[in-house]
All heavy atoms as a GROMACS GRO file, in nm:
protein
  595
    1GLY      N    1  19.432 -13.954 -10.106
    1GLY     CA    2  19.554 -13.981 -10.178
    1GLY      C    3  19.658 -14.050 -10.088
    1GLY      O    4  19.636 -14.070  -9.968
    2ASP      N    5  19.767 -14.082 -10.146
    2ASP     CA    6  19.876 -14.146 -10.071
    2ASP      C    7  19.941 -14.045  -9.977
    2ASP      O    8  19.954 -13.926 -10.008
    2ASP     CB    9  19.980 -14.202 -10.169
    2ASP     CG   10  19.929 -14.322 -10.244
    2ASP    OD1   11  19.828 -14.380 -10.199
    2ASP    OD2   12  19.983 -14.356 -10.346
    3VAL      N   13  19.989 -14.096  -9.866
    3VAL     CA   14  20.060 -14.015  -9.770
    3VAL      C   15  20.202 -14.064  -9.761
    3VAL      O   16  20.228 -14.189  -9.756
    3VAL     CB   17  19.996 -14.028  -9.629
    3VAL    CG1   18  20.078 -13.955  -9.527
    3VAL    CG2   19  19.853 -13.979  -9.631
    4ASP      N   20  20.297 -13.975  -9.768
    4ASP     CA   21  20.443 -14.015  -9.760
    4ASP      C   22  20.471 -14.039  -9.612
    4ASP      O   23  20.467 -13.947  -9.528
    4ASP     CB   24  20.531 -13.902  -9.812
    4ASP     CG   25  20.678 -13.938  -9.804
    4ASP    OD1   26  20.712 -14.056  -9.774
    4ASP    OD2   27  20.760 -13.850  -9.828
    5ALA      N   28  20.500 -14.164  -9.576
    5ALA     CA   29  20.523 -14.197  -9.435
    5ALA      C   30  20.656 -14.148  -9.386
    5ALA      O   31  20.671 -14.131  -9.264
    5ALA     CB   32  20.515 -14.348  -9.420
    6GLY      N   33  20.747 -14.116  -9.476
    6GLY     CA   34  20.877 -14.064  -9.436
    6GLY      C   35  20.945 -14.159  -9.340
    6GLY      O   36  20.966 -14.273  -9.364
    7SER      N   37  20.981 -14.110  -9.221
    7SER     CA   38  21.049 -14.192  -9.122
    7SER      C   39  20.952 -14.256  -9.021
    7SER      O   40  20.994 -14.306  -8.918
    7SER     CB   41  21.150 -14.106  -9.045
    7SER     OG   42  21.079 -14.007  -8.973
    8ARG      N   43  20.826 -14.259  -9.056
    8ARG     CA   44  20.726 -14.316  -8.967
    8ARG      C   45  20.687 -14.457  -9.012
    8ARG      O   46  20.688 -14.487  -9.133
    8ARG     CB   47  20.602 -14.230  -8.962
    8ARG     CG   48  20.629 -14.091  -8.906
    8ARG     CD   49  20.507 -14.007  -8.902
    8ARG     NE   50  20.458 -13.982  -9.037
    8ARG     CZ   51  20.347 -13.921  -9.068
    8ARG    NH1   52  20.265 -13.880  -8.970
    8ARG    NH2   53  20.311 -13.903  -9.191
    9SER      N   54  20.662 -14.544  -8.919
    9SER     CA   55  20.610 -14.678  -8.949
    9SER      C   56  20.459 -14.669  -8.960
    9SER      O   57  20.396 -14.590  -8.893
    9SER     CB   58  20.649 -14.778  -8.839
    9SER     OG   59  20.787 -14.792  -8.831
   10ILE      N   60  20.402 -14.753  -9.047
   10ILE     CA   61  20.258 -14.754  -9.066
   10ILE      C   62  20.205 -14.886  -9.009
   10ILE      O   63  20.253 -14.992  -9.039
   10ILE     CB   64  20.220 -14.745  -9.216
   10ILE    CG1   65  20.272 -14.613  -9.275
   10ILE    CG2   66  20.071 -14.754  -9.235
   10ILE    CD1   67  20.255 -14.600  -9.420
   11PHE      N   68  20.104 -14.872  -8.925
   11PHE     CA   69  20.036 -14.988  -8.864
   11PHE      C   70  19.885 -14.975  -8.892
   11PHE      O   71  19.838 -14.866  -8.924
   11PHE     CB   72  20.058 -14.992  -8.713
   11PHE     CG   73  20.201 -15.008  -8.676
   11PHE    CD1   74  20.278 -14.899  -8.647
   11PHE    CD2   75  20.259 -15.134  -8.663
   11PHE    CE1   76  20.411 -14.910  -8.609
   11PHE    CE2   77  20.391 -15.148  -8.630
   11PHE     CZ   78  20.467 -15.033  -8.601
   12TYR      N   79  19.812 -15.082  -8.879
   12TYR     CA   80  19.669 -15.077  -8.896
   12TYR      C   81  19.604 -15.130  -8.770
   12TYR      O   82  19.650 -15.229  -8.711
   12TYR     CB   83  19.625 -15.160  -9.015
   12TYR     CG   84  19.668 -15.094  -9.145
   12TYR    CD1   85  19.791 -15.126  -9.201
   12TYR    CD2   86  19.589 -15.000  -9.208
   12TYR    CE1   87  19.836 -15.067  -9.318
   12TYR    CE2   88  19.631 -14.938  -9.324
   12TYR     CZ   89  19.753 -14.972  -9.378
   12TYR     OH   90  19.793 -14.912  -9.493
   13GLU      N   91  19.493 -15.068  -8.726
   13GLU     CA   92  19.421 -15.108  -8.607
   13GLU      C   93  19.280 -15.142  -8.650
   13GLU      O   94  19.212 -15.068  -8.721
   13GLU     CB   95  19.420 -14.991  -8.506
   13GLU     CG   96  19.329 -15.018  -8.385
   13GLU     CD   97  19.318 -14.894  -8.298
   13GLU    OE1   98  19.293 -14.783  -8.353
   13GLU    OE2   99  19.339 -14.911  -8.178
   14THR      N  100  19.229 -15.257  -8.605
   14THR     CA  101  19.092 -15.296  -8.628
   14THR      C  102  19.004 -15.218  -8.530
   14THR      O  103  19.031 -15.214  -8.410
   14THR     CB  104  19.071 -15.446  -8.604
   14THR    OG1  105  19.159 -15.515  -8.690
   14THR    CG2  106  18.928 -15.485  -8.634
   15TYR      N  107  18.897 -15.151  -8.584
   15TYR     CA  108  18.809 -15.078  -8.490
   15TYR      C  109  18.666 -15.122  -8.500
   15TYR      O  110  18.582 -15.085  -8.420
   15TYR     CB  111  18.821 -14.926  -8.515
   15TYR     CG  112  18.771 -14.882  -8.649
   15TYR    CD1  113  18.639 -14.843  -8.669
   15TYR    CD2  114  18.855 -14.875  -8.760
   15TYR    CE1  115  18.593 -14.799  -8.788
   15TYR    CE2  116  18.812 -14.830  -8.881
   15TYR     CZ  117  18.681 -14.791  -8.897
   15TYR     OH  118  18.637 -14.752  -9.021
   16ALA      N  119  18.631 -15.210  -8.595
   16ALA     CA  120  18.498 -15.266  -8.602
   16ALA      C  121  18.498 -15.394  -8.685
   16ALA      O  122  18.581 -15.409  -8.772
   16ALA     CB  123  18.402 -15.163  -8.668
   17ILE      N  124  18.408 -15.486  -8.650
   17ILE     CA  125  18.396 -15.613  -8.718
   17ILE      C  126  18.250 -15.648  -8.733
   17ILE      O  127  18.170 -15.635  -8.639
   17ILE     CB  128  18.465 -15.726  -8.637
   17ILE    CG1  129  18.613 -15.690  -8.608
   17ILE    CG2  130  18.448 -15.861  -8.706
   17ILE    CD1  131  18.681 -15.783  -8.506
   18VAL      N  132  18.213 -15.687  -8.853
   18VAL     CA  133  18.071 -15.731  -8.881
   18VAL      C  134  18.074 -15.884  -8.880
   18VAL      O  135  18.159 -15.951  -8.940
   18VAL     CB  136  18.021 -15.679  -9.018
   18VAL    CG1  137  17.885 -15.737  -9.048
   18VAL    CG2  138  18.019 -15.531  -9.017
   19ASN      N  139  17.977 -15.942  -8.810
   19ASN     CA  140  17.964 -16.088  -8.802
   19ASN      C  141  17.831 -16.132  -8.867
   19ASN      O  142  17.731 -16.059  -8.865
   19ASN     CB  143  17.954 -16.131  -8.652
   19ASN     CG  144  18.073 -16.075  -8.573
   19ASN    OD1  145  18.186 -16.108  -8.598
   19ASN    ND2  146  18.044 -15.986  -8.481
   20HIS      N  147  17.834 -16.252  -8.924
   20HIS     CA  148  17.714 -16.307  -8.981
   20HIS      C  149  17.698 -16.451  -8.931
   20HIS      O  150  17.788 -16.531  -8.945
   20HIS     CB  151  17.716 -16.307  -9.135
   20HIS     CG  152  17.596 -16.369  -9.196
   20HIS    ND1  153  17.595 -16.500  -9.236
   20HIS    CD2  154  17.475 -16.321  -9.218
   20HIS    CE1  155  17.478 -16.528  -9.286
   20HIS    NE2  156  17.399 -16.422  -9.277
   21ILE      N  157  17.576 -16.482  -8.880
   21ILE     CA  158  17.548 -16.614  -8.835
   21ILE      C  159  17.433 -16.667  -8.918
   21ILE      O  160  17.326 -16.609  -8.919
   21ILE     CB  161  17.507 -16.616  -8.685
   21ILE    CG1  162  17.624 -16.559  -8.601
   21ILE    CG2  163  17.468 -16.752  -8.636
   21ILE    CD1  164  17.584 -16.480  -8.486
   22GLY      N  165  17.456 -16.771  -9.000
   22GLY     CA  166  17.354 -16.827  -9.086
   22GLY      C  167  17.415 -16.905  -9.198
   22GLY      O  168  17.540 -16.907  -9.213
   23ASN      N  169  17.332 -16.967  -9.281
   23ASN     CA  170  17.380 -17.053  -9.388
   23ASN      C  171  17.412 -16.979  -9.519
   23ASN      O  172  17.480 -17.033  -9.602
   23ASN     CB  173  17.277 -17.164  -9.414
   23ASN     CG  174  17.263 -17.253  -9.299
   23ASN    OD1  175  17.360 -17.280  -9.227
   23ASN    ND2  176  17.146 -17.305  -9.275
   24SER      N  177  17.358 -16.856  -9.536
   24SER     CA  178  17.384 -16.784  -9.658
   24SER      C  179  17.376 -16.635  -9.630
   24SER      O  180  17.324 -16.593  -9.522
   24SER     CB  181  17.278 -16.816  -9.766
   24SER     OG  182  17.152 -16.764  -9.734
   25MET      N  183  17.426 -16.552  -9.719
   25MET     CA  184  17.419 -16.407  -9.700
   25MET      C  185  17.279 -16.353  -9.715
   25MET      O  186  17.250 -16.243  -9.669
   25MET     CB  187  17.511 -16.337  -9.803
   25MET     CG  188  17.657 -16.361  -9.778
   25MET     SD  189  17.712 -16.290  -9.623
   25MET     CE  190  17.780 -16.431  -9.544
   26GLU      N  191  17.188 -16.428  -9.773
   26GLU     CA  192  17.048 -16.386  -9.790
   26GLU      C  193  16.967 -16.406  -9.662
   26GLU      O  194  16.858 -16.356  -9.654
   26GLU     CB  195  16.981 -16.459  -9.908
   26GLU     CG  196  17.035 -16.418 -10.042
   26GLU     CD  197  17.167 -16.482 -10.078
   26GLU    OE1  198  17.193 -16.595 -10.036
   26GLU    OE2  199  17.246 -16.418 -10.150
   27SER      N  200  17.018 -16.483  -9.572
   27SER     CA  201  16.943 -16.507  -9.448
   27SER      C  202  17.040 -16.526  -9.335
   27SER      O  203  17.159 -16.550  -9.356
   27SER     CB  204  16.854 -16.636  -9.461
   27SER     OG  205  16.938 -16.749  -9.471
   28GLY      N  206  16.992 -16.508  -9.215
   28GLY     CA  207  17.080 -16.523  -9.098
   28GLY      C  208  17.067 -16.402  -9.009
   28GLY      O  209  16.973 -16.319  -9.021
   29HIS      N  210  17.163 -16.387  -8.920
   29HIS     CA  211  17.162 -16.277  -8.824
   29HIS      C  212  17.298 -16.206  -8.827
   29HIS      O  213  17.402 -16.269  -8.831
   29HIS     CB  214  17.131 -16.336  -8.686
   29HIS     CG  215  17.120 -16.232  -8.580
   29HIS    ND1  216  17.018 -16.142  -8.572
   29HIS    CD2  217  17.201 -16.206  -8.473
   29HIS    CE1  218  17.033 -16.063  -8.467
   29HIS    NE2  219  17.145 -16.102  -8.406
   30TYR      N  220  17.291 -16.076  -8.822
   30TYR     CA  221  17.411 -15.994  -8.820
   30TYR      C  222  17.433 -15.930  -8.683
   30TYR      O  223  17.340 -15.883  -8.621
   30TYR     CB  224  17.402 -15.883  -8.924
   30TYR     CG  225  17.405 -15.934  -9.067
   30TYR    CD1  226  17.288 -15.968  -9.133
   30TYR    CD2  227  17.524 -15.945  -9.132
   30TYR    CE1  228  17.292 -16.012  -9.262
   30TYR    CE2  229  17.528 -15.997  -9.267
   30TYR     CZ  230  17.408 -16.028  -9.329
   30TYR     OH  231  17.411 -16.074  -9.456
   31THR      N  232  17.555 -15.931  -8.641
   31THR     CA  233  17.598 -15.861  -8.519
   31THR      C  234  17.728 -15.785  -8.553
   31THR      O  235  17.782 -15.801  -8.663
   31THR     CB  236  17.623 -15.958  -8.403
   31THR    OG1  237  17.737 -16.043  -8.427
   31THR    CG2  238  17.501 -16.042  -8.371
   32ALA      N  239  17.775 -15.709  -8.458
   32ALA     CA  240  17.902 -15.634  -8.482
   32ALA      C  241  17.976 -15.616  -8.352
   32ALA      O  242  17.921 -15.618  -8.242
   32ALA     CB  243  17.869 -15.500  -8.544
   33TYR      N  244  18.108 -15.599  -8.368
   33TYR     CA  245  18.194 -15.558  -8.259
   33TYR      C  246  18.245 -15.419  -8.290
   33TYR      O  247  18.277 -15.390  -8.406
   33TYR     CB  248  18.317 -15.654  -8.247
   33TYR     CG  249  18.287 -15.794  -8.208
   33TYR    CD1  250  18.322 -15.900  -8.291
   33TYR    CD2  251  18.223 -15.822  -8.090
   33TYR    CE1  252  18.298 -16.029  -8.255
   33TYR    CE2  253  18.198 -15.955  -8.051
   33TYR     CZ  254  18.235 -16.057  -8.136
   33TYR     OH  255  18.209 -16.187  -8.102
   34GLY      N  256  18.255 -15.334  -8.193
   34GLY     CA  257  18.312 -15.202  -8.214
   34GLY      C  258  18.400 -15.160  -8.104
   34GLY      O  259  18.373 -15.191  -7.986
   35LEU      N  260  18.505 -15.089  -8.138
   35LEU     CA  261  18.602 -15.040  -8.041
   35LEU      C  262  18.571 -14.889  -8.011
   35LEU      O  263  18.566 -14.812  -8.107
   35LEU     CB  264  18.742 -15.054  -8.099
   35LEU     CG  265  18.860 -15.011  -8.012
   35LEU    CD1  266  18.868 -15.099  -7.886
   35LEU    CD2  267  18.990 -15.020  -8.092
   36SER      N  268  18.557 -14.857  -7.884
   36SER     CA  269  18.528 -14.724  -7.844
   36SER      C  270  18.614 -14.689  -7.720
   36SER      O  271  18.603 -14.757  -7.620
   36SER     CB  272  18.385 -14.704  -7.814
   36SER     OG  273  18.356 -14.574  -7.769
   37SER      N  274  18.699 -14.591  -7.732
   37SER     CA  275  18.787 -14.547  -7.621
   37SER      C  276  18.863 -14.664  -7.561
   37SER      O  277  18.876 -14.673  -7.442
   37SER     CB  278  18.704 -14.476  -7.515
   37SER     OG  279  18.641 -14.361  -7.567
   38GLY      N  280  18.913 -14.753  -7.645
   38GLY     CA  281  18.995 -14.863  -7.599
   38GLY      C  282  18.918 -14.984  -7.549
   38GLY      O  283  18.978 -15.083  -7.505
   39THR      N  284  18.788 -14.983  -7.557
   39THR     CA  285  18.702 -15.091  -7.506
   39THR      C  286  18.625 -15.147  -7.620
   39THR      O  287  18.564 -15.072  -7.699
   39THR     CB  288  18.608 -15.044  -7.396
   39THR    OG1  289  18.687 -14.985  -7.288
   39THR    CG2  290  18.519 -15.155  -7.342
   40TRP      N  291  18.615 -15.280  -7.629
   40TRP     CA  292  18.536 -15.348  -7.732
   40TRP      C  293  18.393 -15.372  -7.681
   40TRP      O  294  18.372 -15.405  -7.566
   40TRP     CB  295  18.594 -15.483  -7.770
   40TRP     CG  296  18.714 -15.465  -7.866
   40TRP    CD1  297  18.844 -15.462  -7.830
   40TRP    CD2  298  18.706 -15.451  -8.003
   40TRP    NE1  299  18.921 -15.446  -7.942
   40TRP    CE2  300  18.838 -15.437  -8.050
   40TRP    CE3  301  18.606 -15.445  -8.095
   40TRP    CZ2  302  18.872 -15.419  -8.185
   40TRP    CZ3  303  18.634 -15.425  -8.230
   40TRP    CH2  304  18.766 -15.413  -8.272
   41PHE      N  305  18.296 -15.351  -7.776
   41PHE     CA  306  18.156 -15.373  -7.743
   41PHE      C  307  18.098 -15.467  -7.847
   41PHE      O  308  18.142 -15.474  -7.961
   41PHE     CB  309  18.078 -15.243  -7.747
   41PHE     CG  310  18.114 -15.146  -7.635
   41PHE    CD1  311  18.216 -15.060  -7.649
   41PHE    CD2  312  18.044 -15.151  -7.516
   41PHE    CE1  313  18.255 -14.974  -7.547
   41PHE    CE2  314  18.075 -15.064  -7.413
   41PHE     CZ  315  18.183 -14.976  -7.428
   42HIS      N  316  17.994 -15.544  -7.807
   42HIS     CA  317  17.922 -15.635  -7.898
   42HIS      C  318  17.783 -15.577  -7.917
   42HIS      O  319  17.712 -15.551  -7.820
   42HIS     CB  320  17.914 -15.778  -7.838
   42HIS     CG  321  17.847 -15.871  -7.926
   42HIS    ND1  322  17.731 -15.943  -7.889
   42HIS    CD2  323  17.872 -15.909  -8.054
   42HIS    CE1  324  17.693 -16.019  -7.991
   42HIS    NE2  325  17.778 -16.002  -8.091
   43TYR      N  326  17.751 -15.554  -8.043
   43TYR     CA  327  17.618 -15.496  -8.083
   43TYR      C  328  17.535 -15.607  -8.144
   43TYR      O  329  17.575 -15.668  -8.245
   43TYR     CB  330  17.637 -15.383  -8.182
   43TYR     CG  331  17.724 -15.271  -8.127
   43TYR    CD1  332  17.862 -15.271  -8.143
   43TYR    CD2  333  17.665 -15.166  -8.061
   43TYR    CE1  334  17.940 -15.170  -8.094
   43TYR    CE2  335  17.741 -15.061  -8.008
   43TYR     CZ  336  17.881 -15.067  -8.024
   43TYR     OH  337  17.958 -14.963  -7.973
   44ASP      N  338  17.417 -15.632  -8.088
   44ASP     CA  339  17.327 -15.736  -8.132
   44ASP      C  340  17.186 -15.681  -8.125
   44ASP      O  341  17.123 -15.677  -8.018
   44ASP     CB  342  17.346 -15.860  -8.045
   44ASP     CG  343  17.265 -15.979  -8.093
   44ASP    OD1  344  17.187 -15.965  -8.189
   44ASP    OD2  345  17.281 -16.091  -8.039
   45ASP      N  346  17.134 -15.633  -8.238
   45ASP     CA  347  17.007 -15.564  -8.244
   45ASP      C  348  17.006 -15.449  -8.146
   45ASP      O  349  17.091 -15.360  -8.152
   45ASP     CB  350  16.892 -15.660  -8.221
   45ASP     CG  351  16.877 -15.762  -8.334
   45ASP    OD1  352  16.917 -15.733  -8.447
   45ASP    OD2  353  16.829 -15.875  -8.309
   46ALA      N  354  16.912 -15.445  -8.050
   46ALA     CA  355  16.908 -15.335  -7.954
   46ALA      C  356  16.997 -15.354  -7.833
   46ALA      O  357  17.003 -15.268  -7.746
   46ALA     CB  358  16.763 -15.315  -7.909
   47ARG      N  359  17.068 -15.465  -7.825
   47ARG     CA  360  17.155 -15.493  -7.712
   47ARG      C  361  17.298 -15.454  -7.738
   47ARG      O  362  17.352 -15.483  -7.845
   47ARG     CB  363  17.147 -15.641  -7.679
   47ARG     CG  364  17.013 -15.691  -7.629
   47ARG     CD  365  17.016 -15.840  -7.595
   47ARG     NE  366  17.053 -15.917  -7.709
   47ARG     CZ  367  16.966 -15.977  -7.791
   47ARG    NH1  368  16.836 -15.961  -7.769
   47ARG    NH2  369  17.003 -16.046  -7.890
   48VAL      N  370  17.356 -15.388  -7.641
   48VAL     CA  371  17.503 -15.350  -7.651
   48VAL      C  372  17.563 -15.399  -7.524
   48VAL      O  373  17.516 -15.375  -7.413
   48VAL     CB  374  17.521 -15.197  -7.667
   48VAL    CG1  375  17.670 -15.165  -7.666
   48VAL    CG2  376  17.455 -15.146  -7.786
   49ARG      N  377  17.676 -15.479  -7.541
   49ARG     CA  378  17.741 -15.537  -7.423
   49ARG      C  379  17.887 -15.511  -7.428
   49ARG      O  380  17.953 -15.532  -7.533
   49ARG     CB  381  17.711 -15.687  -7.420
   49ARG     CG  382  17.765 -15.762  -7.300
   49ARG     CD  383  17.713 -15.907  -7.303
   49ARG     NE  384  17.756 -15.979  -7.420
   49ARG     CZ  385  17.871 -16.047  -7.433
   49ARG    NH1  386  17.958 -16.045  -7.336
   49ARG    NH2  387  17.899 -16.113  -7.541
   50LYS      N  388  17.944 -15.465  -7.317
   50LYS     CA  389  18.088 -15.446  -7.305
   50LYS      C  390  18.158 -15.578  -7.294
   50LYS      O  391  18.113 -15.669  -7.220
   50LYS     CB  392  18.119 -15.362  -7.179
   50LYS     CG  393  18.262 -15.332  -7.159
   50LYS     CD  394  18.278 -15.243  -7.034
   50LYS     CE  395  18.423 -15.214  -7.008
   50LYS     NZ  396  18.440 -15.131  -6.886
   51LEU      N  397  18.262 -15.600  -7.375
   51LEU     CA  398  18.332 -15.730  -7.376
   51LEU      C  399  18.447 -15.733  -7.279
   51LEU      O  400  18.518 -15.631  -7.259
   51LEU     CB  401  18.382 -15.762  -7.515
   51LEU     CG  402  18.276 -15.782  -7.620
   51LEU    CD1  403  18.341 -15.801  -7.760
   51LEU    CD2  404  18.188 -15.896  -7.587
   52LYS      N  405  18.470 -15.848  -7.221
   52LYS     CA  406  18.589 -15.872  -7.140
   52LYS      C  407  18.699 -15.926  -7.225
   52LYS      O  408  18.675 -15.978  -7.335
   52LYS     CB  409  18.556 -15.973  -7.028
   52LYS     CG  410  18.448 -15.924  -6.931
   52LYS     CD  411  18.415 -16.031  -6.833
   52LYS     CE  412  18.299 -15.984  -6.742
   52LYS     NZ  413  18.248 -16.091  -6.660
   53LEU      N  414  18.822 -15.919  -7.175
   53LEU     CA  415  18.938 -15.969  -7.250
   53LEU      C  416  18.918 -16.113  -7.287
   53LEU      O  417  18.882 -16.195  -7.203
   53LEU     CB  418  19.066 -15.951  -7.162
   53LEU     CG  419  19.196 -15.986  -7.229
   53LEU    CD1  420  19.225 -15.895  -7.348
   53LEU    CD2  421  19.309 -15.979  -7.129
   54GLY      N  422  18.944 -16.147  -7.414
   54GLY     CA  423  18.928 -16.286  -7.460
   54GLY      C  424  18.788 -16.331  -7.494
   54GLY      O  425  18.766 -16.445  -7.532
   55GLU      N  426  18.690 -16.245  -7.480
   55GLU     CA  427  18.550 -16.282  -7.501
   55GLU      C  428  18.506 -16.269  -7.647
   55GLU      O  429  18.402 -16.324  -7.684
   55GLU     CB  430  18.464 -16.191  -7.412
   55GLU     CG  431  18.330 -16.246  -7.382
   55GLU     CD  432  18.254 -16.160  -7.281
   55GLU    OE1  433  18.303 -16.050  -7.244
   55GLU    OE2  434  18.147 -16.202  -7.244
   56MET      N  435  18.584 -16.201  -7.730
   56MET     CA  436  18.544 -16.185  -7.871
   56MET      C  437  18.561 -16.316  -7.952
   56MET      O  438  18.663 -16.379  -7.941
   56MET     CB  439  18.630 -16.075  -7.932
   56MET     CG  440  18.581 -16.030  -8.068
   56MET     SD  441  18.687 -15.904  -8.143
   56MET     CE  442  18.667 -15.766  -8.028
   57GLU      N  443  18.458 -16.354  -8.026
   57GLU     CA  444  18.461 -16.474  -8.108
   57GLU      C  445  18.460 -16.430  -8.254
   57GLU      O  446  18.381 -16.356  -8.296
   57GLU     CB  447  18.342 -16.562  -8.079
   57GLU     CG  448  18.337 -16.614  -7.935
   57GLU     CD  449  18.211 -16.695  -7.908
   57GLU    OE1  450  18.142 -16.734  -8.003
   57GLU    OE2  451  18.182 -16.721  -7.789
   58LEU      N  452  18.560 -16.483  -8.330
   58LEU     CA  453  18.578 -16.432  -8.466
   58LEU      C  454  18.541 -16.534  -8.577
   58LEU      O  455  18.556 -16.504  -8.693
   58LEU     CB  456  18.724 -16.390  -8.486
   58LEU     CG  457  18.771 -16.276  -8.394
   58LEU    CD1  458  18.918 -16.251  -8.412
   58LEU    CD2  459  18.684 -16.154  -8.416
   59GLU      N  460  18.490 -16.653  -8.542
   59GLU     CA  461  18.465 -16.752  -8.644
   59GLU      C  462  18.352 -16.713  -8.738
   59GLU      O  463  18.346 -16.764  -8.851
   59GLU     CB  464  18.437 -16.892  -8.581
   59GLU     CG  465  18.313 -16.899  -8.499
   59GLU     CD  466  18.338 -16.871  -8.350
   59GLU    OE1  467  18.452 -16.837  -8.313
   59GLU    OE2  468  18.243 -16.879  -8.274
   60ASN      N  469  18.265 -16.622  -8.700
   60ASN     CA  470  18.157 -16.576  -8.789
   60ASN      C  471  18.184 -16.434  -8.844
   60ASN      O  472  18.096 -16.376  -8.905
   60ASN     CB  473  18.025 -16.579  -8.716
   60ASN     CG  474  17.981 -16.718  -8.676
   60ASN    OD1  475  17.983 -16.804  -8.762
   60ASN    ND2  476  17.947 -16.740  -8.554
   61SER      N  477  18.304 -16.386  -8.825
   61SER     CA  478  18.339 -16.250  -8.872
   61SER      C  479  18.375 -16.251  -9.019
   61SER      O  480  18.440 -16.344  -9.068
   61SER     CB  481  18.456 -16.197  -8.792
   61SER     OG  482  18.422 -16.195  -8.656
   62TYR      N  483  18.332 -16.150  -9.094
   62TYR     CA  484  18.362 -16.149  -9.238
   62TYR      C  485  18.394 -16.011  -9.294
   62TYR      O  486  18.445 -15.998  -9.401
   62TYR     CB  487  18.258 -16.218  -9.320
   62TYR     CG  488  18.132 -16.140  -9.347
   62TYR    CD1  489  18.110 -16.080  -9.471
   62TYR    CD2  490  18.038 -16.122  -9.248
   62TYR    CE1  491  17.993 -16.010  -9.497
   62TYR    CE2  492  17.922 -16.049  -9.272
   62TYR     CZ  493  17.904 -15.993  -9.396
   62TYR     OH  494  17.790 -15.920  -9.417
   63ILE      N  495  18.370 -15.902  -9.219
   63ILE     CA  496  18.415 -15.769  -9.260
   63ILE      C  497  18.488 -15.704  -9.144
   63ILE      O  498  18.434 -15.696  -9.034
   63ILE     CB  499  18.299 -15.680  -9.303
   63ILE    CG1  500  18.221 -15.742  -9.419
   63ILE    CG2  501  18.349 -15.541  -9.339
   63ILE    CD1  502  18.096 -15.665  -9.460
   64PHE      N  503  18.609 -15.663  -9.170
   64PHE     CA  504  18.694 -15.595  -9.068
   64PHE      C  505  18.718 -15.452  -9.117
   64PHE      O  506  18.757 -15.432  -9.230
   64PHE     CB  507  18.825 -15.668  -9.053
   64PHE     CG  508  18.813 -15.802  -8.983
   64PHE    CD1  509  18.765 -15.914  -9.056
   64PHE    CD2  510  18.848 -15.822  -8.852
   64PHE    CE1  511  18.753 -16.036  -8.997
   64PHE    CE2  512  18.838 -15.947  -8.791
   64PHE     CZ  513  18.789 -16.055  -8.864
   65PHE      N  514  18.697 -15.357  -9.028
   65PHE     CA  515  18.725 -15.219  -9.058
   65PHE      C  516  18.855 -15.179  -8.990
   65PHE      O  517  18.872 -15.199  -8.870
   65PHE     CB  518  18.610 -15.129  -9.008
   65PHE     CG  519  18.484 -15.152  -9.080
   65PHE    CD1  520  18.395 -15.252  -9.041
   65PHE    CD2  521  18.449 -15.075  -9.189
   65PHE    CE1  522  18.278 -15.274  -9.107
   65PHE    CE2  523  18.331 -15.096  -9.259
   65PHE     CZ  524  18.246 -15.196  -9.218
   66LEU      N  525  18.950 -15.125  -9.072
   66LEU     CA  526  19.081 -15.091  -9.020
   66LEU      C  527  19.109 -14.945  -9.038
   66LEU      O  528  19.057 -14.883  -9.133
   66LEU     CB  529  19.190 -15.170  -9.097
   66LEU     CG  530  19.175 -15.323  -9.103
   66LEU    CD1  531  19.276 -15.381  -9.196
   66LEU    CD2  532  19.187 -15.382  -8.966
   67ARG      N  533  19.190 -14.890  -8.948
   67ARG     CA  534  19.239 -14.753  -8.968
   67ARG      C  535  19.390 -14.755  -8.961
   67ARG      O  536  19.451 -14.831  -8.888
   67ARG     CB  537  19.176 -14.659  -8.864
   67ARG     CG  538  19.214 -14.681  -8.722
   67ARG     CD  539  19.153 -14.573  -8.635
   67ARG     NE  540  19.111 -14.632  -8.507
   67ARG     CZ  541  18.994 -14.629  -8.456
   67ARG    NH1  542  18.899 -14.566  -8.516
   67ARG    NH2  543  18.966 -14.684  -8.340
   68ARG      N  544  19.446 -14.662  -9.040
   68ARG     CA  545  19.593 -14.656  -9.051
   68ARG      C  546  19.643 -14.571  -8.935
   68ARG      O  547  19.586 -14.467  -8.905
   68ARG     CB  548  19.631 -14.594  -9.180
   68ARG     CG  549  19.779 -14.590  -9.210
   68ARG     CD  550  19.811 -14.547  -9.347
   68ARG     NE  551  19.725 -14.444  -9.398
   68ARG     CZ  552  19.722 -14.403  -9.523
   68ARG    NH1  553  19.797 -14.463  -9.611
   68ARG    NH2  554  19.645 -14.305  -9.560
   69ILE      N  555  19.751 -14.616  -8.874
   69ILE     CA  556  19.815 -14.544  -8.763
   69ILE      C  557  19.961 -14.524  -8.797
   69ILE      O  558  20.027 -14.617  -8.843
   69ILE     CB  559  19.805 -14.628  -8.631
   69ILE    CG1  560  19.658 -14.652  -8.597
   69ILE    CG2  561  19.878 -14.563  -8.518
   69ILE    CD1  562  19.641 -14.753  -8.484
   70PHE      N  563  20.008 -14.405  -8.776
   70PHE     CA  564  20.150 -14.375  -8.800
   70PHE      C  565  20.223 -14.375  -8.667
   70PHE      O  566  20.172 -14.317  -8.570
   70PHE     CB  567  20.167 -14.240  -8.869
   70PHE     CG  568  20.113 -14.238  -9.010
   70PHE    CD1  569  19.987 -14.187  -9.034
   70PHE    CD2  570  20.190 -14.284  -9.114
   70PHE    CE1  571  19.936 -14.190  -9.165
   70PHE    CE2  572  20.138 -14.287  -9.241
   70PHE     CZ  573  20.013 -14.235  -9.270
   71ALA      N  574  20.342 -14.432  -8.660
   71ALA     CA  575  20.422 -14.428  -8.538
   71ALA      C  576  20.559 -14.374  -8.579
   71ALA      O  577  20.617 -14.409  -8.680
   71ALA     CB  578  20.436 -14.568  -8.481
   72GLU      N  579  20.608 -14.285  -8.494
   72GLU     CA  580  20.743 -14.227  -8.519
   72GLU      C  581  20.846 -14.334  -8.495
   72GLU      O  582  20.839 -14.412  -8.399
   72GLU     CB  583  20.769 -14.107  -8.428
   72GLU     CG  584  20.673 -13.991  -8.450
   72GLU     CD  585  20.682 -13.932  -8.591
   72GLU    OE1  586  20.792 -13.931  -8.647
   72GLU    OE2  587  20.580 -13.887  -8.640
   73ASN      N  588  20.946 -14.342  -8.583
   73ASN     CA  589  21.056 -14.437  -8.568
   73ASN      C  590  21.166 -14.380  -8.484
   73ASN      O  591  21.184 -14.269  -8.465
   73ASN     CB  592  21.115 -14.474  -8.705
   73ASN     CG  593  21.021 -14.560  -8.783
   73ASN    OD1  594  20.938 -14.630  -8.726
   73ASN    ND2  595  21.028 -14.554  -8.912
   0.00000   0.00000   0.00000
């Protein structure tokens, strides 16, 4: 249900992104980015790689997972 934010500001943080590389949704390759303990990782089949600042590429991203964060005003 809805939460009364009261005197708090509401922000959203991206914590995961699904990527698709290919010509259609029926074919191609899927990868993902995931945030864990403040660090982004790239998941590609059985490979997991820690990303450096500025290394994330978003041109093939199409699903973003967000979580709501409340901050006191």
